[in-house]
Each structure stands twice: as C-alpha cells, then as structure tokens.
C-alpha positions as CSV (number, residue, x, y, z in Angstrom):
1,M,-22.2,7.4,-34.8
2,R,-21.4,10.6,-32.1
3,P,-19.7,12.4,-34.6
4,A,-18.2,15.4,-31.9
5,N,-16.9,11.9,-30.2
6,I,-15.0,10.4,-33.5
7,L,-12.7,14.2,-33.5
8,T,-11.8,13.1,-29.6
9,A,-11.0,9.5,-30.8
10,I,-8.7,11.3,-33.9
11,A,-6.9,13.7,-31.2
12,D,-6.0,10.6,-29.6
13,I,-4.2,8.9,-32.6
14,L,-2.9,12.7,-33.9
15,A,-1.5,13.1,-30.1
16,G,-0.3,8.7,-30.5
17,I,1.7,10.1,-33.4
18,A,3.3,13.5,-32.0
19,I,4.2,11.3,-29.1
20,S,6.2,8.6,-31.2
21,G,8.1,11.7,-33.2
22,F,6.6,11.0,-36.3
23,L,6.8,14.5,-37.5
24,G,9.6,15.1,-37.1
25,V,11.2,12.5,-39.3
26,A,12.4,13.3,-42.8
27,V,11.2,11.7,-45.7
28,A,11.8,12.5,-49.7
29,N,7.6,13.0,-50.4
30,Y,5.3,14.7,-48.1
31,L,2.9,12.3,-49.0
32,D,5.1,9.1,-47.1
33,H,4.1,11.8,-44.1
34,L,0.3,12.5,-45.1
35,L,-1.0,9.1,-46.1
36,P,-0.4,6.3,-43.0
37,V,-1.6,10.0,-41.1
38,I,-5.0,9.6,-43.1
39,C,-5.4,6.0,-43.2
40,L,-4.6,6.4,-39.1
41,C,-7.6,8.7,-38.7
42,L,-10.1,6.6,-41.3
43,A,-9.0,3.8,-39.5
44,T,-10.4,5.3,-35.4
45,I,-13.1,6.8,-37.4
46,G,-14.4,3.3,-38.4
47,L,-13.3,1.8,-34.7
48,Y,-15.2,4.1,-32.8
49,G,-18.2,4.7,-35.1
50,G,-18.9,0.7,-35.2
51,G,-18.3,0.6,-31.7
52,V,-20.6,3.1,-30.6
53,V,-23.5,2.2,-33.2
54,L,-22.8,-1.5,-32.1
55,N,-24.0,-0.5,-29.0
56,D,-26.7,1.2,-29.5
57,V,-27.8,-1.9,-30.8
58,M,-27.4,-3.4,-27.8
59,D,-28.9,-0.9,-25.6
60,A,-32.3,-0.8,-27.9
61,R,-34.2,-2.1,-26.1
62,L,-33.1,0.1,-22.7
63,D,-33.1,2.9,-24.8
64,K,-36.6,2.6,-25.9
65,I,-37.7,3.3,-22.0
66,E,-34.7,5.1,-21.4
67,R,-33.7,7.2,-23.8
68,P,-36.9,6.8,-26.2
69,E,-35.7,9.7,-28.5
70,R,-32.2,7.6,-29.6
71,P,-32.2,6.7,-33.3
72,I,-33.2,2.3,-32.7
73,P,-36.6,2.9,-30.3
74,S,-37.4,6.2,-32.0
75,G,-38.0,4.6,-35.3
76,L,-35.3,6.5,-37.4
77,I,-33.0,3.6,-38.4
78,S,-33.5,-0.6,-37.7
79,G,-31.7,-2.6,-35.7
80,T,-30.8,-4.2,-39.0
81,Q,-29.4,-1.3,-40.4
82,A,-27.7,-0.6,-37.4
83,I,-26.0,-3.8,-37.6
84,V,-24.6,-3.2,-41.2
85,L,-23.4,0.3,-40.3
86,G,-21.7,-0.9,-37.4
87,S,-20.1,-3.9,-38.6
88,Y,-19.3,-1.7,-42.4
89,L,-17.7,1.0,-40.0
90,L,-14.9,-1.7,-38.1
91,L,-14.2,-3.8,-40.8
92,V,-13.3,0.0,-42.3
93,G,-11.5,0.8,-39.1
94,I,-9.8,-2.9,-39.1
95,L,-8.5,-2.1,-43.1
96,A,-7.1,0.8,-42.5
97,A,-5.1,-0.3,-39.7
98,F,-3.8,-3.1,-41.6
99,T,-2.5,-0.7,-44.5
100,V,-0.1,1.2,-41.6
101,G,1.8,-1.3,-40.4
102,R,0.6,-5.0,-38.9
103,I,0.8,-4.3,-34.9
104,T,-1.1,-1.4,-36.0
105,G,-3.8,-3.9,-37.3
106,F,-3.3,-5.6,-34.5
107,L,-4.4,-3.0,-32.5
108,A,-6.9,-2.2,-34.0
109,L,-8.1,-5.9,-33.7
110,G,-7.8,-5.7,-30.5
111,I,-10.1,-2.2,-30.2
112,T,-12.7,-4.0,-32.3
113,A,-12.8,-6.9,-29.5
114,S,-12.6,-4.6,-26.4
115,A,-15.6,-2.5,-28.1
116,L,-17.6,-5.3,-28.5
117,F,-16.8,-7.6,-25.3
118,Y,-18.0,-3.5,-23.8
119,N,-20.5,-3.2,-25.4
120,K,-22.8,-7.0,-24.4
121,W,-20.7,-7.7,-21.1
122,G,-18.1,-5.4,-19.6
123,K,-21.0,-2.3,-19.1
124,H,-22.7,-4.3,-17.1
125,Q,-19.8,-5.3,-14.5
126,S,-18.0,-3.2,-12.1
127,W,-14.5,-4.0,-14.4
128,G,-16.6,-2.0,-17.2
129,P,-15.0,1.7,-16.9
130,V,-11.7,-0.4,-17.1
131,N,-12.9,-2.3,-20.3
132,M,-14.0,0.9,-21.8
133,G,-11.0,2.6,-20.9
134,L,-8.6,-0.1,-22.7
135,C,-10.5,1.0,-25.9
136,R,-9.1,4.7,-25.7
137,G,-5.9,3.0,-24.3
138,L,-5.3,0.9,-27.1
139,N,-6.4,4.3,-29.9
140,L,-3.3,6.3,-28.4
141,L,-1.3,3.3,-28.7
142,M,-2.3,3.1,-32.6
143,G,-1.3,6.2,-33.2
144,I,2.1,5.9,-31.4
145,S,2.3,2.5,-33.8
146,I,3.2,4.8,-36.2
147,V,6.9,4.3,-35.5
148,V,7.3,0.5,-33.8
149,P,10.6,1.0,-31.6
150,A,8.1,4.1,-29.9
151,L,5.7,1.8,-28.7
152,I,8.1,-0.5,-27.5
153,S,9.3,3.0,-25.3
154,Y,5.6,4.4,-25.1
155,W,3.7,1.5,-24.4
156,W,2.8,2.4,-20.4
157,M,1.1,5.8,-21.8
158,G,-1.8,3.6,-23.1
159,L,-2.1,3.6,-19.4
160,I,-3.3,6.9,-18.4
161,P,-6.6,6.9,-21.3
162,V,-7.5,3.7,-19.6
163,L,-7.7,5.6,-16.4
164,Y,-9.2,8.6,-17.4
165,I,-11.9,7.0,-19.4
166,A,-12.6,4.6,-17.0
167,A,-13.3,7.8,-14.1
168,V,-15.8,9.3,-16.7
169,T,-17.2,6.1,-17.3
170,T,-17.9,5.4,-13.7
171,I,-19.8,8.8,-12.9
172,S,-21.8,8.2,-16.7
173,R,-23.2,5.4,-14.7
174,G,-25.4,8.0,-12.5
175,E,-26.2,9.8,-15.4
176,V,-29.5,8.6,-15.4
177,H,-30.7,8.1,-12.0
178,G,-28.0,10.2,-10.3
179,G,-24.8,9.4,-8.8
180,N,-23.0,10.4,-5.5
181,T,-20.8,12.5,-4.2
182,R,-17.9,9.5,-3.4
183,T,-17.5,8.0,-6.6
184,L,-17.2,12.0,-8.0
185,R,-14.4,12.2,-5.5
186,F,-12.7,9.4,-7.2
187,T,-13.0,10.9,-10.6
188,A,-11.4,14.0,-9.4
189,V,-8.2,12.1,-7.8
190,C,-8.1,10.3,-11.1
191,Y,-8.5,13.7,-13.3
192,A,-5.5,15.0,-10.8
193,I,-3.3,11.9,-11.5
194,V,-3.9,12.9,-15.5
195,Y,-3.1,15.9,-15.3
196,C,0.3,16.1,-12.9
197,T,1.4,13.0,-15.1
198,M,0.7,15.6,-18.2
199,L,3.2,18.1,-16.3
200,V,5.9,15.9,-15.2
201,L,6.7,14.6,-19.2
202,A,6.1,18.3,-20.6
203,I,9.2,19.0,-18.4
204,V,10.9,15.9,-19.0
205,N,10.2,16.9,-22.5
206,G,11.5,20.2,-22.4
207,H,8.1,21.7,-23.0
208,I,6.8,22.7,-19.8
209,W,5.8,25.8,-21.4
210,E,4.4,25.1,-24.5
211,A,2.0,22.2,-22.8
212,V,1.2,24.4,-19.8
213,P,-1.6,26.6,-21.3
214,F,-3.4,23.2,-22.7
215,I,-3.1,21.8,-19.5
216,I,-4.7,24.1,-17.0
217,L,-7.9,24.2,-20.0
218,F,-8.0,20.4,-19.8
219,A,-7.9,20.9,-16.1
220,F,-10.7,23.7,-16.0
221,M,-13.4,22.2,-18.6
222,I,-13.0,18.7,-17.0
223,N,-13.5,20.0,-13.2
224,Y,-15.9,22.7,-13.2
225,P,-18.6,20.1,-14.7
226,L,-17.7,17.8,-12.0
227,F,-17.4,20.4,-8.6
228,K,-20.8,21.3,-10.0
229,A,-21.6,17.6,-10.5
230,M,-20.5,17.4,-6.6
231,K,-22.6,19.6,-5.5
232,A,-25.7,18.2,-6.6
233,P,-25.0,14.9,-7.6
234,S,-28.1,14.6,-10.0
235,G,-28.9,13.0,-13.5
236,P,-28.5,16.4,-15.6
237,N,-25.4,17.5,-13.5
238,I,-23.3,14.3,-14.1
239,G,-24.7,14.3,-17.7
240,K,-22.9,17.7,-18.2
241,A,-19.7,16.6,-16.3
242,V,-19.6,13.5,-18.1
243,K,-19.9,15.7,-21.6
244,G,-17.3,17.6,-20.3
245,G,-15.0,14.7,-20.0
246,I,-15.4,13.5,-23.2
247,I,-15.1,16.4,-25.5
248,A,-12.1,17.9,-23.0
249,L,-10.3,14.7,-24.8
250,I,-8.9,17.2,-27.6
251,V,-7.7,19.4,-25.4
252,M,-5.9,16.6,-23.1
253,N,-4.5,15.5,-26.6
254,A,-3.1,18.8,-27.4
255,A,-1.5,18.8,-24.3
256,W,0.0,15.5,-25.1
257,V,1.2,17.1,-28.7
258,A,2.7,20.1,-27.1
259,A,4.5,18.3,-24.4
260,F,6.2,15.7,-27.2
261,S,6.0,17.8,-30.1
262,S,5.4,21.3,-31.2
263,L,3.3,24.4,-30.2
264,P,1.9,24.6,-34.0
265,H,1.0,21.4,-34.3
266,A,-0.7,21.2,-30.7
267,M,-2.8,24.6,-31.7
268,L,-4.1,21.7,-35.1
269,V,-5.1,19.7,-33.1
270,L,-7.1,21.8,-30.7
271,I,-8.9,23.5,-33.6
272,L,-11.2,20.4,-33.2
273,L,-12.4,21.3,-30.4
274,P,-15.1,23.7,-31.2
275,V,-15.8,21.7,-34.0
276,S,-16.6,18.9,-31.4
277,I,-19.0,21.4,-29.6
278,L,-20.8,22.6,-32.6
279,L,-21.5,18.8,-33.0
280,S,-22.1,17.9,-29.5
281,K,-25.5,20.2,-29.9
282,A,-26.9,18.4,-33.0
283,F,-25.5,15.0,-31.5
284,A,-25.6,12.8,-28.5
285,V,-22.2,12.6,-27.3
286,T,-23.3,10.1,-24.0
C-alpha cells in the first residue's frame, strides 16, 4: 500500500482544503469541520492504497524478474488476496468521498479510473507520466471540492500536481536500468515551474513570508538528489531522486497551506514529513 506515499496523498487533501477556504468558514459545531475532513482523508487512503496494490498485481510478472522482494513475487501475499485488498480499498475510498458530496464522489471515481488506466495501459505509453500526474491533480481537486464554489475558482491548480508528478514519473522509468541527463534536465525545468508558481500565488495571497521557508525546503529536497542523479544517472541515484520527489510532496502541500491559510495549519501538515520518512525506511516508496 506504500504507507509513506499515502501520507503524501493525505497532504494533498489537506492542501486542497486550505485552498478552498474551508478552514476559515465559521461553523456552530466543530464536528461540522472535522467529519468531512476525516472522510476526505479516508477517501484518499483508500484510493491511493487501492491503486498501488492493484499496480503491484499488474506488475507481478515483471517484479518477479526485476524486484523479486516485492510482496506478490516473494509469496508474502497471493495475487488473489492482493486483488481483493485493492478492490476493497478503492470501494472504501469512493464511498467515503460520496459522503462529502456528489462532486467529490465523482472526482474519486475519476481518480479510480485514472489509476486503473495507468496500471493497465498508461505506464507502458509515452503519455503515462501525465496519466499518473492526473491522479494527483484530481486528488488535490478532491480536497478543494469540500467547498464547491472554490473548485470552480481553483480547478486550474490541479494542473500543477499533474506537471510535477509527470516529471517525477518520467525519471522513474530509469530507476532499474539508469536514466539520461536530458530527461533529468527536463524534470528540473518542471520543478522550477512548480515552485515559481508557488511563490507567485503566495505573493498574490499576501502570505509570502509564511510560505517561503516551505518553498525553500521543498526546492532543496527535490533538487539535491536530482542534481546528484544528473552527475551520475545510475539506477540507484535515479531511485533516490524519485523517492525525494515523492516524499517532498508533503512539503509542497505544506507550502500551499501556508500560501492560502496560516502558518500553524502548514506546520500541522509538515508534521507528516518525519512520519513519512520513517515509513519510507520500512516500506517501498517507488
């Protein structure tokens, strides 16, 4: 289920909620805030977890050759058990999303379709990285959909995770056999577009000083392993660059929260980072 990665998906949701302005809405009962947030977090856990479990099902034959230590090829879990688990997680994710709202539920269905399409066909195509990025973009929009009018205003922000994850996924294709510097340079340009966009939006919202520390940390976390991979584009170095790009999603989302909400809320999201790093030492990330 990639537990470390699931925390980054939760961070997507929390960033979307901050962008929507939901945290600033006055309510009579604290549970009116808490329950939909919990349901959205449960939804993304199910959708992300189910998607990667079924991805392992699709990759079982290839993993038997390239990554025999994985749960299915190693015999730790059977293919049938994995299918049941993945399907159950997706169902829980979809149902949890519909409890928040109809549009939220339809976005969850879109994430499910995009994930399954990527697992079966997308990963083998040149446009596969965009397909993978679409899953993240829809996940951010699912968080924003907690306030429907905000979704209408900020739908375009779903394009930013698409660009970022497409870049990470592109270099991940060289994780086993090594990559090339041209692809890595393209990824560096995509990264720059992302954090420059973050700076602009922080300035527009008048939260530049709250967001800058998070943006700097984000840029360091993604560029340090990427530049090392540029010098020596071996499989292990590519793997570290991909891992850094995924884990740094939490910092990116904390930056969004700082840019649209408040520093305390951003710090709450950042707390997920050390937990995700610890989990990444025990479970696969890529």
